[in-house]
Structures are given as structure tokens and as C-alpha cells.
N, C-alpha and C positions, 0 to 999 in steps of 0.2 A: 739180565741179570740187573741192570741199572734200572730196567722198570720197576725191579721188584722193589731196589732200594728206595726209588721216589714214591711207591704206593706206599710203604712202610712209614718213611718220613710224612706222608699225607694223612695217613692215619693216626700216627702218635700226636700230630697236630690237629688234627680234630678232636680226639680224645682229650687232649689238654684243654681245648677252648671250650669243650662241653662241660669240664669239670670245674671252671675257672669262674669265681662269682660275677652273675649279672648285674651291673651298677650303670646307669646311663650317666651319673654323674660321678666323676672321678674322686677318689679321697673319701676321706670320713670328714665327718662334721661334729661339732661338739655342742649338744643340748644342755640345758639345766632342768633341773625341777627344785624347787623349794621345798624342805621335807618339814615334818610335823616338829622340828626344833628350828625351824627358820635358816637354816643352812642351806646352802645352795649342794645339790649332789651333781657331779658331772658325769657325763656319759656320752663317749666317742660312739657315733652311729653310720650305720651306711643307709642310704635311702633306696627303697623299694616304691616306684612309682609306675611303672609301666605295669600292663598286664604278666607278662612273662619274667619281670623281676618279682614281683608280687606272688606268683605261682612258684618259684625255685626258693624265695625266701632264703632260710638258713639251711635247707635241705642238703644232705651227702656231706657236711662238716662234721670234724670232729672235736671241734673247739670252739670257743668263742671267748676272746681274752677279757679279761676281768674289766669291768666298766665301760663294756662296748655292747651294742646291739644294732637292732635293724628297726628303722621306723618304714612303715607300710604308708604309704600315700593314696589315698582314693579321691573321686572328683568330688564325690560330695557326700554328707552324712547319711548312712544306711544302717542295717543292721549287719555286723560281720561275723564269718566264723572262721576259725583255724582249726587245722589239725596237724598232726605229727607226722606222719608218714614221711619217710627217709629222713628223717631228723634225727639224729643220735644225741644231741645235746638236750639234758632236761633246761626247760626255759619258762619264764614266767610271761605273760602277756598283759599288756594295761590297752584296753580300749579306749580311746580318748575322743573328745567332743571336736567340733571344728572352732571351739573357744581356746582348745588346749586342756580342757580340764580332764583328768583322769574318770573314768566313769566306773570302773572296775579293773579288777587284775584277777588273773587265773594261773594257776601252776600246771605246765602241762609237761606229761611222760613223753620220754624219750621213745618214737618208733611204734608208738601207739595209736594205729590209724583205725580204731573201732570206735575212738571217743572224739566228738568235735565240740569246741568250745566258743559258743555262740556267746555274741554280745545282748545283754539284756537291753540296752538302748542302743540307739543309733549314734555310729562313731564315724569320723573322718578319718582316723589314725588309728593304726595299731602298734604298738612298741614291742619288741622281744628282746629280754634281755635274760641272762644266766639265770637259771631258777634259785631263788633267795635274795637277788639283788635289791629289789623293792624294800622287802621287810629290812635288809641290814642295812639299807639307807635311811630307813624311816619314812617310806612313800606309801600314801594311802589314796584311795581313792578320795576326790574333791580336790586334790593336790592340782597345780597348775603348771605345764611347761612351758620353758622360754627357750622357743627354737632358735634363737639366736642368730636369725637370719638366714639359716641353711635352708629355707624353703623360697625365699626370696618374695617375701610377703611381708 
């Protein structure tokens, strides 16, 4: 009986860890984007910089707090492509150059893994936020991110 309880606790712990967000940088970071009215829009982000973190992204989450998002960091600029497999939240994605300039923004539909959202230009970063966030905050391609030191560069 004691072995059963031990394995049950072990299984519950393993399931909890598998469902927990993966993020090598503990905590959230604040970045800014100067919008079309020259005001700073603030965004709290999680950073996904390892392959495992980027693969998991925002999958399996049922909500994303307002003014929050996930910044995907890649080693170098390249053409990127995202999809919405196992992603329950409607999202917008911005592909961003190595200089922090937004190249393009796409709206992605939840749980639709039949569609991919490729970048038309090479990008070093991708930023996922709740669908409509960019429009609500008057942010368009050509605008620049202020990483506010969160990338240590």
C-alpha cells in the first residue's frame, strides 16, 4: 500500500511539472513599444529562448493575462513559422528583426494546426500576445520594441 501511495504522488508530481510553464528565466519582464501616438505601450512578457521553451510556447494554457505575452528569442535572424497546435488562446504574433523593429503582425486562430503563420522576412524574435492587443494599443509594423534590458544585451 505504501508503494502505491509513493507512485501516486510521483505521478501527480510528474503531471504537475509537465503542465507547468517552462521558462529558464524566472519571472516576467517588462518591455515597451512606442505606438502610433508616440505613447509607450507596456507589456509583461515571459521569455522562451531554449528549443524546449519555444516548442512549448503558450500551448495548453487557457488564458493569458491582459498586457502579457511571450517573447520567443532565436540565435539569429531567419524565416520563422508558428502554428496553434494545442493553443487554446486566440493570439496575435509579431515577427521582429534583430534591431527590434516589428516586420509584420498576424492574428492566429486557436487550436488550428492546419494553418501556419510564416514570416515574410527574416526575424530574430516573435512576440505572442492576446488577439487584438496590437490593434488596441495602436501598434503596427515598423514600430520598435524597447527590450528594457530583459535580454541582457
